[in-house]
N, C-alpha and C positions, 0 to 999 in steps of 0.2 A: 194839326195842319195833316194833312190825305201824306201815306207814302206810298202807297200803291195807286198808279196807278195806267192803269187801263181804257185805250178810246175806243173803247165798243161793249164799255160797259158801267153800266149805273154804280152796282156797285161798290163797294170801298170794303174789301178782306180787309185792309190794317187797322176799320173799327170795328164790325163783329167778322169776323172767322168760322164758317161752316163747319162744323166737326161731322156734321149725320144728318140723313136724312133721311125721314120714312115715310112708303108713296103708298094710298088706299086709295085703290081705281076700280071704275065701271069700263067698260069698254064697249063706247054704245059703237058695232059695224055698218048698222045702217045710216046713222047720223054722222059719224068715221070723227066721231068723238068719242073723247076720254074726258069722265067727270068725279070727285071724289075731290079727296085732303093731299096736303105734305104738310109733316111734320119737318119743322128747317132747327137743328139744334146749334146755338148759335154761342159762341164766347163772345165777352167782348176785350178789345184786346188793347184799345186806342187808349190814353189818358186825357185829361184836363176835363171835358164836356161831362156831367154825370149820366146825362141820360139824350148821348143822339141818337136820334132817330135810326132806322134798317133801312139799307136802299138796295134794292132787287132786282134781277133786271126780267119783266117780262117782252109777250108781245102775243097781237090776238088771244090773249085769256081775258075769259068773264068775270072776273072775283066775286065770291060770293059775301066771304065773311073773313073777320084776321083774327085768329086768338095771340099774346103772349102770356104766356105762364098759366093758361085758362082762363085769362080776363078777357076778354071785348077790348078790341082798343080799334081807335080813328085809326085810317088807310087814305091814304089818295093815291091815283095810280093819276101822272103826270103828262098830257099831253107829247102824244108823237111828236117829236122835233125830226128824226131819222128813221124815215119808213122802214131801212133795214134791223136797224139798232130794238124796235118796239119801244115800249115804254117801263120807267122806272115808276116801282111799285116804294111809296114813303110809306114805311110803316111808324107811327107812336107809338112806345110802351108807353102803360098809364105808373111801373114804378122800376127805376131804374132797378138793374142789377149785373152782376159780371156772367151770370147766362141767361142765355133764353130760349122758348121753346116757343116758334111762332108756327101756329096750323095755320092755313090759310086755305076756304073749300074754295076751291074753282069746276072751271072747264073749259076743258081743252076751242078750239077754233078747227073746222073744215079748214082751214086755208094754212094750219099748223107745216109748216117748213120743217116740224122736225118727225113727222111722221107721213110714213106710206103706205095706202089703205091698195088693197087688190080682193080683186073679185072671184066668188069661187073657180072661174071657169081659169084662173089665171095663174094658180097652186097646180101642185106636182096629183092632189089625188081632184083634184073640180068639184069637191066638196063644199068646202070652207070655205071661206074670206082669211085675208091672214092680214095684221099688219108689223110694221116692223118702222125702227127710230134709228136714224142720223141723226143729233146732234152735236157732231163736230164742226168747225169753224164757232159759230153766233145760236146754233137753233136752238138748244136745250131752252130757254128764254120761250119758246112757242109752247113746248111740251110740260114745266113748272114753270112759276116761283125760284128764279134762285138767282147765283150770285155766280155767271155766267164767264169766265174769266177762268186761265189758266193758274191764275192766282192764288180762286179760289182748290181745294181737290180731296173728296169727302166718300165714304161709304155709304152703299142706298138699297 
């Protein structure tokens, strides 16, 4: 049974809890995208089902591949039902485990609501472009697949 319910998130931290996130990004200023990977270290906290699927929040992300504990796994990006919430990334681990290292190779969209892109002429020295992020409310899901809910706090 789901213990934590957040109407603005597809994730369930009462099933799998994010303990840490590691990111490896390449920023493309001309395309206004970030590509790379995120490793999400999850701890299984649910009881009952031996291998429940992992659910993460995403919005306007292009998912290339998903690995769980170094094994390529099946995944499904569910259709958008509420535009503001994006899509649920459902991940199916191959093997039950108490801990999962989920690696997702992906790319953001120029439409990412978490990212703001400034042209060089809009910066102080007018020489280099600048990008910054604002992930509050529910915008982190447009920067990386994650448990985008206040019920999940993690270092990165």
